[in-house]
N, C-alpha and C positions, 0 to 999 in steps of 0.2 A: 531811084538813082540820087535825086536831091538829097535824101536823107543820108546815103552813104558818103556823098562829097562832103556834107554838113559835118559828118562824125570824123572823116579823114582831116578836115580843116581844123576840127576841134582838138583832135590827138595831136596834130602838128603844133599847134599854138601852145598846148600844155607842155609838150617836148621842149619847144623852144624856150618857153618860160622857166622850166626846171633846170635846162641847160645853163642859161644865163645867170640863174640864181646861184647854181653850183660854182660857175665860174667866177662870179663875183665874190664868193666867199672863199676862193682858194687859198687865199693868204690872209687870214684873219680879216675877211671883208674887204681886202684889197686884191687888186689886179694882179700885182707883182711884188715881190719882196726884192730889197737892195740892201746890201751889207758894204760897207766901206771899210776896208781893212788897210792897215799901214804896218809896214814889216821893219822889224830891226831896233825899234826904240830910238830913232834918231832925235837930235836936239830940236829939228824943225818940227817934230810932232808935238813936243810939248810947249814950243814957243810960237809956232804959227797955226799948226793944223787944230788942235784944241779950242783956241779962241775963235777959230773961223767955225768950228762946228756948233760951239756955244751960241755964236751970234745968231744963228737960225734955229737954234733948238735941235739939233740932230745929233745922235750918238754913234760913235765909232769903236771899232776894235783894234786894239793896238798889240801886234805880235811882238813882245818884246824879247831882246837879246842883250848880251853884253859883251860881244866880241871885241868892241872898241874901248871897253873898260870906262864908259861914262854914265853907267847906270846909278852909282852911288849919288851922285851930285843931282839926277833927275827925281830921285825918289819922293821928295815933298810935293812936287808937281804930279807925279803920278797918283799920288794918294788923294790929291785934291779931285783929279780928273776921274778917279774911280767912284769917289762920292758923289760926284755930279752924273754918274750912270755910265760912264764909257766903260768898255770892257778892256782889263788887262789881261793878255792870253800869252800862251808859252810858244816861243820860238827857240827853246833851248838856251844855254849860257853862251857857247863858243860858236854857234852857228855852223856846225860841221856839214860840209857837203863833200861828194865825190870829186876828187881833185883831178883825176885822170880822163873826165870828159872834156870835150872841146869847150874852149872860153873859160875854163876854171883856172887860169893861172893865178888867180887872187886867192886860191885856197892853200893855206900854210900847210905843211906836213902835220904838225900837230892836231889840226883841225880837219884832217882828211878822214872821210868816212872809211876809206880803205884800210885805215889804222886803227879803227875803233872795232869794238867788240858790241854785241848787242847788249851785253851787261853793262858797259860803259855807257853807252846811250841811254839805257833805261835809268841809271843812276844820274846822269845829267839832266834828263828830262824832270825826273822827280825832285831834284834838288832845285830846279828852276820855279817848280810849283810852289816848294817851300818859300822860296824868295818872293814870289808874289803874293803867297799867303800873309807874309810878314808886312807887305805894302798895304793890301786892301782887305785882309781878313776873310777872303772868300775861298771856298773850295771847288765851286763848279768852274770848269776851265774847258777851253777850245785850244787847239794846237795848230801850228802850220809848219809844215816841212821846210826846212831850210833848203833853198835850191830846188824845192820840189822831189828831192831824193827820199823815196820811201824805203828803201832796203839797204842793208849791210850784206854785201854778198848777194845771195838769193833769199835773204831771210828779211820780210817785213819788219822792220824794228818796233812798229807800234802795236804789233799784234798782242802783246802781253800788256799793254797798257790801256786797252779800250775802256776798262772800267774807271780809269783816271780822267778821261775826257768825253765830253757830249758829243764831239765831232772834231774833225781836222780837215783843214784847208789844203788842197793840192794846187796845181798851178795850170790845170788843162783847162781850155775855155769852152764853157757850155752855159746853157741857160734852162735846166731841168725844172720840170713841175715837181711838187713834193714827193710824189711816189717814184721818181727816177733819181733822187739825190743819192749819191754814195756818202754817208756821214762821215766816213773816215777816208774820203779823197774828195772834198767838196771842190767843184769847179770854180774856176774864178777868171777874171780878164785882166791881164797885166797892163797898167798905165805906164806909158814911157814917151813922153813927147807929144801926145794927143792933145788938140785943142779942145775947149770947153765944148764947141758943137759936136765933135767926135765922141766926146764922153756921153753927151745928152743923147746921141743917136743909139747908143748902145742902150741907154734906159728905156727909150720908146721901143726898141726892139724887143727888150724883155717884157715891157708891158703887152705889147701885141701878141707875145707867145705865152703870156701867163707864166712866166718863168722866174727862177732865181738868178739875180745878177750880183756877183761878187766882185767888188773892184779891189785890185791889189795895187796899193801904192808903196812906194819907197821913198825917194826924195820928193818934197814938195817946196818948191823955190829954191832947190839946190840941196847940197850935201850928200848926193849920191849919184851915181852914174846912170841909174833908172830914175828918171825925174819927170815932173809936170810943173808947169809953171803955177804960180799963186792965181793968176787970173783964170786959168782953165779949171782949176779946182774949185774957185769961187764961184764961177758960172754954173759948174755941176751942182754944187750945194744949193744955190738959189733956185735952180730948176727943180731939185728934189723938194724943197720946202714948198714951192708952188703947186707940187703934184701929190701933197700930203693926202688928200682925199682918196686917191687912186693907188698910191704906192705905200707899201709898208718898209720903212726905213728903220732898221734896228741893228743891234749889235749880233755878231754871230752866233754867241750862245743863246740868245732869244730865238733866233731863227732856228738853229740846230735842235732845240728842245722841241719847238712846234712841230718841225718835221719827223722828229722821233716818235711824237704823239700820233701824228696823221698816219705814218707808216704802221703803227700798231694796229690801227683801226683797218687797214686795208688787207 
């Protein structure tokens, strides 16, 4: 009997050790992965966010669009940011959304997905990739759906572009493990008015669940109706920096490539 109990305890100990080891290496040796994404290519991103990220040695993903006509003057700063390891990613040129949905009064008829064909959307997305290539010289990209809209009519418009992108970010909130990530509709958590403590709480939740946490920022310190204060943003970055031993904070492209490799193995 004692021998059987000893064997059971030994097996339990080995199982626990292996499980902990597997969990520990779930995200490149870290407990969780965190991606900081910023949409629309706002001036506050190049003037406020990138210096804040650089001050703590973290890298972000910037989903750039040019619906407000300011990209040309930003290009020198985006070029420097890319050289420093930040990801410049595709958010279309004109940020087309489905204007007939509630709360979409801001969508102009010319930029309404209801007035787009799949071909027109494909051309616009590929043209944005060309623009980004002219800025940073890179060919691997990720994409973010404007407004989270994935279809034109009933057609998923990115279906024919999957070879152009390693992954695409959606807008639905979740914290999946690598095997559960949909690489062409990656979940994220929208940031709008939260305090630093509330943002940090999400990080702690992701770490506890060993999941992927993607933050979706627009305005940081202003410039957009969806906004977070500079203070709250800074508190989040400082917390992530302190938890570097346990958290993998990386651009979306790096994380998506890792997930793709992990899913091939499973």
